[in-house]
C-alpha positions in Angstrom: 66.4 54.7 124.4 69.3 53.5 126.9 71.7 55.0 128.8 75.3 54.7 127.5 77.7 53.2 130.0 80.8 55.3 130.4 83.7 53.1 131.5 85.5 54.7 134.5 89.2 55.5 134.5 91.5 54.5 136.6 95.3 56.5 136.9 97.8 56.0 139.3 100.8 57.2 140.8 103.2 57.2 143.7 104.1 59.7 145.8 107.0 59.3 148.5 106.0 55.4 149.4 102.1 56.2 148.8 100.4 54.8 145.8 97.5 56.9 144.6 94.8 55.5 142.7 92.5 57.9 141.1 89.1 56.9 139.7 86.6 58.9 137.7 83.0 58.1 136.4 80.8 55.6 137.7 82.1 53.3 140.2 79.6 50.2 140.1 80.0 46.4 139.8 81.0 46.6 136.1 84.1 48.5 137.3 84.7 46.3 140.1 87.1 44.0 138.5 89.1 46.5 137.1 89.7 48.1 140.8 89.9 44.7 142.4 92.9 43.9 139.9 94.9 47.0 140.5 94.3 45.9 144.3 95.9 42.9 143.9 98.3 43.6 141.7 99.7 47.0 143.5 99.6 46.5 146.7 101.5 44.2 149.4 103.7 44.3 152.4 106.2 47.2 150.9 103.4 49.5 149.3 100.4 49.2 151.8 99.8 52.6 152.2 97.1 53.6 149.7 95.0 57.0 148.8 92.1 56.4 146.2 90.8 60.0 145.4 87.3 59.9 143.9 87.1 63.1 142.7 85.7 62.2 139.4 83.3 59.2 140.4 79.9 60.7 140.5 78.1 57.7 141.4 79.2 54.6 143.8 77.1 51.3 144.5 77.5 48.7 147.1 79.8 46.4 145.1 82.1 49.3 144.7 81.9 50.0 148.3 82.5 46.5 149.5 85.7 46.5 147.3 87.0 49.4 149.1 86.6 47.9 152.3 88.4 44.4 151.0 91.3 46.9 149.7 91.5 48.6 153.1 91.2 45.2 154.9 94.0 44.1 153.0 96.3 47.4 153.2 95.8 47.1 156.9 97.0 43.3 157.1 100.1 44.4 154.8 101.0 47.0 157.5 99.8 50.0 156.0 96.3 51.5 155.6 93.8 52.9 152.6 92.6 56.4 152.9 89.9 58.3 150.5 89.7 61.8 149.5 87.6 64.2 147.3 84.1 62.6 147.6 81.8 64.1 145.9 78.7 65.0 147.6 76.5 62.2 146.6 79.0 59.8 147.0 79.5 61.2 150.4 76.1 61.2 151.4 76.5 57.5 150.7 79.3 56.6 152.9 77.6 58.5 155.7 74.6 56.5 155.2 76.5 53.3 155.6 78.2 54.8 157.9 81.4 53.7 156.2 82.6 57.0 156.6 83.1 56.1 160.4 85.4 53.0 159.3 87.5 54.9 156.6 89.8 57.9 156.6 88.4 60.5 154.6 90.2 63.6 153.5 89.5 66.7 151.5 92.3 66.6 149.4 95.4 64.0 148.1 97.8 65.9 150.0 95.8 65.7 153.1 95.4 61.8 152.6 99.3 61.2 151.7 100.4 63.6 154.6 98.4 61.5 157.1 100.4 58.2 156.9 
């Protein structure tokens, strides 16, 4: 019996001049195009401060990590940055194993992540 692929949910909001993208579900190669499209549509020189809330993400693969790195670079090229927050323990371990925890600013809450700009 095959396990049903559950689709990731994307919700976004804006707080002051920071765009907040909230993800939940599996963040894998199947979901990367939706996040890539969101980055392309919502990040520009006027909106380059982004927080990605990973509170509901229980799995992340290398393709998803790559799009987060690409998003961070895009934000920084536009004069902003991309912060991450609310990492599940399993997701946090992946960031530590890949040493991406050293590349990203990672916070415990949305408020801490937005306040750091």
